N, C-alpha and C positions, 0 to 999 in steps of 0.2 A: 775735914780741914775747911776754913773759910777763905774765901777770895780776899786778896789784899790789893791788886793793881790791876789796871787795865792794859790789855795787850793788842796790838795791831797786827794782823796777819795779811800778807799780800801774797797772792798766787803769782809765781814767776813762769813756771813751765806750763806748756800747754797739754793738750788732751790726748795726743798720739802715743799709743803703745802704754798705756797705764795700767798697772795692776787693778783688778777689779775692787779689792779692798782699799786701796788708796783713792779711787775714784768715788767710792762710797763715803769715804771719810771727808773728801772735798765736797760732796753733795750735802753732808751733814752740817758742814760749816759754811754752806752757801757760797764755796768759792769755784763757780761754775766755769769761769773764763780767766785767762791771763790777765794781770793788771788789776784785778778785782780785790778789794780791801775790806776787811770786817774787823770790828772791835769785839773782843770778848775778855773775860776775866780770867784770872789765873787758877782756876779750879783744877784740883788733880786730873779729872776726867778730860778737861780741854788739854791740858799739858801732854798726857799721854797720846791724844789725837795728834797734837802739833810734832811729837817725836816721830810719830808714825809716818807723816807726810812731810818731813824735815827736808827731803831732797827735792822738794816742788814748790816750797814757799820761803819767804823771808818774813821773820816775825821778831818782835821786841816791845819794850815798854814805851808808852807814849804818853805825852804830856797834855794838860788840860788846854793849853794853848793851841796845839796841833789839833787836838780834837775840835775845837772852836773852828779851826781854819777849814777843816774837812767838811764840817756840817755846812759852814757858809758857802764855800766853793763847790763841792761835790754832793751835799744833801740833797736828795730828790724825793718827791712826793710822787704817789701814783699819777700817771699821765705825763710824767717826767717833767713836772713844775719844780721850780726851785723852792727849796726850804726857806722861809722869812720868819722874821720876828713877829710880824702880823699875823701870820698862820699859827704860831705857837701860842700868842695871846688869846687867839679865838677858839683854839682846838684842844688846848692843854693846860696843865697847871702851871707850866713855865712861861715867864714873861719874855724872855729873850734867848736867843742861841747861846749867849755867853753863859747864862745860868744854867741851860742844859747841859752844856759842855762840862761844866764844874761839877755837876750832879753825876754825870756819866763817869768822870775821873774819880769821883768819891765813891763810886759804885752804889749810889742811892737811885739811880735812875737807869734804864735801859734804852736802847735805840727803838725796841719794840713797844715802848710805853706811848710812842706818839704815833697817833692814828694816821695811817697812809704813808709813813716814812719808809722809804725802802732801806733794808738793813745792810746792803751792799754799796759801797762807795766805788765807782768806775773811774779809775785813774788813765793817765796817758801813759805810753811808754816813757821812761825817763829821758830827760833832755840830755844830749849827749851821749846816750846808750848806758848800758851797764858798765860798770868801771873795768871789769876784767872778763869775767865767764859767768854764764847762766848754769853752768853745769858743775862749778866748783863750790864747796862750802865757804862761808865768810872767813872762817879762821884760815883758809887757804888763799885768800884773795879774791873770792868769788861773791856771789851775792845770796846764795842759799842759806838757810838755817837761821839760828839765833843772833840778832845784832844787838840786843841790848838796847841803850838810849840812841845809838846810832842809826836806828831804823828811821829816825826823823829826817835825817840827811836824803835818804832814798825817797821818802815821801815828798819831801820838797822838790826834788827832781821830777816827781811824778804828777804834781799839781799844775 
């Protein structure tokens, strides 16, 4: 089965008392600390991983505009330098961050295609806090689990 859309995954809960299988899955996804975000596609193997760590992360579909905003505000190169249009022109086939964001959204490029770009976005805790509980699923008024397109509201609070 082929991937069709881009998903954003945010680690919500910390590292204390984690089952080793869940901890290992988090490491495979590069979610080492709370408030870290990654972009993945919706391959069945990734979806199974997300279901396994569902009680520790928030995830959902993300738009090209939000990918561009993430790259501009939180995209970091090695040495903690910000990602710029100039860097992309000189070191990749992309002319701008906007073009890169569109290609990532269309699944024609990956973040790992850019030399020295860190695959993890380090976000702030949400402004005003989480709306209800870090321990309840989204369907019961919490934060954890599948959000669908509403994940962008959470990302906006964390940028």
